[in-house]
C-alpha positions as CSV (number, residue, x, y, z in Angstrom):
1,M,-5.1,-32.6,-144.1
2,N,-5.2,-36.2,-144.3
3,Q,-7.9,-38.8,-143.2
4,R,-5.5,-39.4,-139.9
5,E,-5.1,-36.0,-139.0
6,M,-9.0,-35.4,-139.3
7,A,-9.6,-38.2,-137.0
8,L,-7.2,-36.9,-134.5
9,L,-9.0,-33.5,-134.4
10,E,-12.1,-35.2,-134.4
11,I,-11.2,-37.6,-131.1
12,F,-10.0,-34.2,-129.4
13,L,-13.3,-32.2,-130.2
14,N,-15.5,-34.8,-128.5
15,H,-13.7,-34.4,-125.4
16,P,-13.9,-31.7,-123.3
17,Q,-10.9,-28.9,-123.8
18,T,-9.7,-29.3,-120.6
19,D,-8.9,-32.9,-120.6
20,F,-5.4,-34.5,-121.7
21,L,-5.6,-37.7,-123.9
22,S,-2.5,-39.9,-123.6
23,S,-1.1,-41.5,-126.7
24,R,-2.3,-44.9,-126.0
25,L,-6.0,-43.7,-125.8
26,L,-5.9,-41.9,-129.5
27,A,-4.1,-44.9,-130.7
28,Q,-6.8,-47.0,-129.6
29,E,-9.2,-45.0,-130.7
30,M,-7.8,-44.4,-134.0
31,G,-6.7,-48.1,-134.3
32,L,-3.3,-46.9,-134.9
33,S,0.1,-47.3,-132.9
34,D,1.3,-45.1,-130.3
35,R,4.1,-44.1,-132.3
36,T,1.9,-43.9,-135.5
37,V,-0.5,-41.4,-133.5
38,R,2.9,-39.0,-132.1
39,K,3.7,-38.5,-135.7
40,V,0.4,-37.7,-136.9
41,I,0.2,-35.4,-133.8
42,R,3.8,-34.0,-135.0
43,D,2.3,-33.4,-138.4
44,V,-1.0,-31.7,-137.3
45,S,1.6,-29.4,-134.9
46,L,3.4,-28.4,-138.0
47,A,0.3,-26.4,-139.6
48,Q,-1.1,-25.5,-136.0
49,E,-0.7,-21.6,-136.7
50,Q,-2.3,-22.0,-140.2
51,L,-5.3,-24.1,-138.4
52,G,-5.6,-21.8,-135.3
53,L,-4.9,-24.6,-132.9
54,R,-2.4,-25.7,-130.7
55,I,-1.5,-29.3,-128.9
56,S,0.2,-29.1,-125.9
57,Y,1.8,-31.8,-123.9
58,M,2.3,-32.8,-120.4
59,P,4.5,-35.7,-119.3
60,S,2.3,-38.2,-117.5
61,K,-1.0,-36.4,-118.6
62,G,-0.7,-36.8,-122.4
63,Y,-1.8,-34.3,-125.0
64,R,-4.5,-31.4,-125.3
65,L,-6.0,-29.7,-128.0
66,E,-5.9,-26.1,-127.4
67,L,-8.0,-23.5,-130.1
68,I,-6.1,-20.6,-130.5
69,D,-8.1,-18.9,-132.8
70,P,-11.6,-20.4,-132.7
71,D,-12.9,-18.8,-135.7
72,L,-10.0,-19.5,-138.0
73,F,-10.1,-23.0,-136.8
74,F,-13.9,-23.7,-137.7
75,S,-13.4,-21.9,-140.9
76,N,-10.7,-24.3,-141.9
77,S,-12.2,-27.3,-140.4
78,H,-15.4,-27.9,-143.0
79,A,-13.5,-31.1,-143.9
80,L,-14.1,-32.7,-140.4
81,N,-17.7,-32.6,-140.8
């Protein structure tokens, strides 16, 4: 996982899991463009099963991180610390 992907996951983890975050908010927090954030989300989504997570999208609300397998996620997220 690269630095941008780790930064994205850290932002999601710093918000309640029920919150939807807009690409604009994510872009501001990451210092990237909306388009780049959407690419990073797409890249993380390609590996979501191996990471034990899902990034869902709801129009007009944004993106939300869902931990599908918390044990798998936290065993793979040692790089986030």
